[in-house]
C-alpha positions in Angstrom: 29.1 -27.6 11.5 32.7 -27.6 12.6 34.4 -24.2 13.3 37.3 -24.9 10.9 34.9 -25.7 8.1 32.9 -22.6 8.8 36.0 -20.5 8.7 37.1 -22.1 5.4 33.7 -21.7 3.9 33.6 -18.0 4.8 37.0 -17.3 3.4 36.3 -19.2 0.1 32.8 -17.8 -0.4 33.7 -14.1 -0.4 36.3 -14.4 -3.3 33.8 -16.5 -5.2 31.1 -13.9 -4.8 33.5 -11.1 -5.8 34.7 -12.9 -8.9 31.2 -13.7 -10.0 30.2 -10.0 -9.5 33.1 -8.8 -11.6 32.1 -10.9 -14.5 28.4 -9.9 -14.3 28.9 -7.2 -16.9 29.9 -9.9 -19.5 26.8 -12.0 -18.9 24.7 -10.0 -21.3 21.0 -10.7 -20.8 21.8 -12.7 -17.7 23.5 -9.8 -15.9 20.6 -9.0 -13.6 20.0 -12.7 -12.5 23.7 -13.1 -11.9 23.8 -10.0 -9.7 20.7 -11.2 -7.9 22.5 -14.5 -7.1 25.5 -12.5 -5.8 23.2 -10.4 -3.7 21.4 -13.4 -2.2 24.8 -15.0 -1.4 26.0 -11.9 0.3 22.7 -11.5 2.2 23.0 -15.1 3.3 26.6 -14.6 4.5 25.7 -11.4 6.3 22.8 -13.1 8.2 25.2 -15.8 9.3 27.8 -13.2 10.3 25.2 -11.3 12.4 23.9 -14.5 14.1 27.4 -15.4 15.1 28.2 -11.9 16.4 30.7 -11.0 13.8 29.4 -7.5 12.9 32.6 -6.4 11.1 32.1 -9.2 8.6 28.4 -8.1 8.1 29.4 -4.5 7.6 32.0 -5.5 5.0 29.5 -7.6 3.2 27.2 -4.5 3.1 29.9 -2.6 1.3 30.2 -5.5 -1.2 26.5 -5.2 -1.9 26.8 -1.4 -2.6 29.9 -1.7 -4.7 28.6 -4.3 -7.0 25.0 -3.1 -7.3 23.7 -1.9 -10.7 22.8 1.5 -9.3 24.1 4.7 -10.7 27.4 6.0 -9.4 25.6 9.0 -7.7 23.3 6.6 -5.9 26.3 4.5 -4.7 28.0 7.6 -3.4 25.0 8.6 -1.4 24.6 5.0 0.0 28.3 5.1 1.0 27.7 8.4 2.7 24.8 7.0 4.7 26.8 3.9 5.5 29.7 6.0 6.7 27.4 8.2 8.8 25.8 5.1 10.5 29.3 3.6 11.2 30.5 6.9 12.6 27.4 7.3 14.9 27.8 3.7 16.2 31.5 4.3 16.8 30.9 7.5 18.7 28.0 5.8 20.7 30.4 3.0 21.7 33.1 5.5 22.7 30.8 7.5 24.8 29.4 4.4 26.4 33.0 3.4 27.4 34.0 6.9 28.5 33.2 6.4 32.3 35.2 3.3 32.3 38.2 5.1 30.9 37.9 8.0 33.4 38.3 5.7 36.3 41.7 4.5 35.1 
């Protein structure tokens, strides 16, 4: 696939998924299947982002999954706390890995 088409597909698919997830509450009996379609779309996009090495996109899509999940608010808060803890750990690990390079400057 051409890079320009991939970039356009990525930028258009995320708003479509967000709009579909916002209207999931109005779907009545089809709320859970609609949310499952949104989750599957986000998982598909996250896999493509990881394969192409764009980890920031994959992390952002992980947040989308948590925000629009049918979990209780308390569960979402604890998921965000875990997600934030993992991101903090990875950031600190990357900073300590680069520290010897910075000391030589």
